[in-house]
C-alpha positions as CSV (number, residue, x, y, z in Angstrom):
1,X,114.5,290.5,123.5
2,X,111.0,289.6,121.7
3,X,111.3,285.8,120.7
4,X,113.1,285.6,124.7
5,X,110.9,284.6,127.5
6,X,109.0,286.7,129.5
7,X,111.1,285.3,132.6
8,X,114.6,285.9,130.6
9,X,113.6,289.7,129.5
10,X,112.5,290.3,132.8
11,X,116.2,289.3,134.3
12,X,117.4,291.3,131.3
13,X,116.1,293.7,132.7
14,X,116.9,293.9,136.4
15,X,120.2,293.0,135.7
16,X,120.3,296.6,133.5
17,X,118.7,298.7,135.8
18,X,119.7,297.7,139.3
19,X,122.5,298.7,139.2
20,X,121.5,302.5,138.4
21,X,119.0,302.4,140.7
22,X,121.3,301.1,144.0
23,X,123.6,303.9,142.2
24,X,121.0,307.1,142.5
25,X,119.1,305.6,145.7
26,X,122.1,304.4,147.8
27,X,123.5,307.9,149.0
28,X,120.0,309.7,150.2
29,X,119.8,307.1,153.1
30,X,123.5,307.4,153.6
31,X,123.4,311.9,153.6
32,X,119.6,311.0,156.2
33,X,121.8,309.1,158.5
34,X,124.1,311.8,158.8
35,X,121.7,314.9,159.9
36,X,120.3,315.6,163.5
37,X,123.9,315.9,164.4
38,X,125.6,319.5,165.1
39,X,124.0,322.6,162.9
40,X,122.2,320.4,160.4
41,X,118.2,320.3,160.5
42,X,116.8,317.4,162.1
43,X,116.2,314.3,159.0
44,X,111.9,314.7,159.0
45,X,112.8,318.1,157.4
46,X,115.2,316.3,154.1
47,X,112.7,313.6,153.9
48,X,109.3,316.1,153.4
49,X,112.6,318.2,151.3
50,X,113.1,315.2,149.4
51,X,109.1,314.9,148.7
52,X,108.4,318.1,147.4
53,X,111.6,318.1,145.1
54,X,110.7,315.1,144.0
55,X,107.0,316.9,142.7
56,X,108.4,320.1,141.1
57,X,111.6,317.4,139.0
58,X,108.7,315.7,138.2
59,X,107.0,319.2,137.0
60,X,110.0,320.6,135.6
61,X,111.4,318.0,133.6
62,X,108.1,317.8,131.5
63,X,107.6,321.2,131.3
64,X,111.9,321.4,130.1
65,X,111.3,318.1,127.7
66,X,108.2,320.0,125.8
67,X,110.3,323.9,125.8
68,X,113.8,322.3,125.0
69,X,113.4,318.4,124.5
70,X,114.8,315.4,125.8
71,X,118.3,315.8,125.6
72,X,118.5,318.7,128.3
73,X,116.8,317.4,130.5
74,X,119.3,314.0,130.0
75,X,122.0,316.9,130.3
76,X,120.3,319.0,133.3
77,X,119.8,315.7,135.6
78,X,122.8,314.5,134.8
79,X,124.5,317.6,136.4
80,X,121.9,317.5,139.4
81,X,123.9,314.3,140.2
82,X,127.0,315.6,139.7
83,X,126.9,318.7,141.9
84,X,124.8,316.6,144.5
85,X,127.8,313.7,144.9
86,X,130.1,317.0,145.1
87,X,128.3,318.4,147.6
88,X,127.7,315.5,149.7
89,X,130.6,314.8,149.8
90,X,132.8,311.3,150.6
91,X,130.0,308.8,151.9
92,X,131.5,307.3,154.7
93,X,129.9,305.8,157.5
94,X,129.0,308.2,160.6
95,X,131.4,307.1,163.7
């Protein structure tokens, strides 16, 4: 890709990365919309939990990568997304 012009490289990078960003980023706001109803805590609780786990996850990823290698980090991350998808259930619009 180096011989290509910068705007072409940026377009290719966006086309390759954007679908993953959408797939990984959409469940959080959809899940946040469900909270605050019934026995679930209010949205600020989950927003704070998301911030805490972002820091814990970043530090944990570096530690696991240094001890076990990057392949284990990728497997663990994939497992986390898989179990989060199962735990969240079907993502339907609240009525």
